[in-house]
Steps between C-alpha positions, in 0.01 A plus 500: 500500500317636801200327653158650443260631761238265354714196574562628853124520554459147362757365752348703783164341415659152508635578848174662611433235766809616691461797731838668528634504142687810384713597203771749421587618152872477429652587162183414309440172682319413825626337818226314689481485879289287730482604865811714451721236335598480134328196345559570134436750229372585157770518235425553130134415572598168659391411855800349682526365855813446704623144530466357849465135603124551534443691176707244313297214648156659453579619147688187395577486132445867419763661281769725643587840364758767563334837561797703374864444413701396804200413718422166662251266339139527607189292443285609205138501617263396224204381707184699560401285800455768767472247782825328401679835476369600843633175645841540335552861609381452857705181540822641356478817715660325801804403292572850372739740671364817655545818302809685613439853624703769330709727715384860498733744328 
C-alpha cells in the first residue's frame, strides 16, 4: 500500500518547526531529509525515524517497525508533540551519515 499525499502533509506539518526538511517520493513512499541527510520516511502511512543513539534515547519506549521487507527497523513515531520531534530530528542529525553523491553517467 502506498502512502497518501494527505499523510505526507500531516507529517510535514508535524515537522513544520524545522527549516530544511525535504522529501522524495520513491515507489509510492516518501524518504524524509533534514539538512540533506536521510532522517526517516513515510511507509504505508506510518511516520518512521532512523534509529540512532539520540533518537532511541529521546523516543524511549516507542515501538519499532520495519518499513518494507528486508529493511532495518525504525522507530514508529506516534507523537504529535512538534517540539519533541524538532528536538529529536535536530539532535540525531549529527549522528547520521552524509548522503553519498552519485557518480554522473
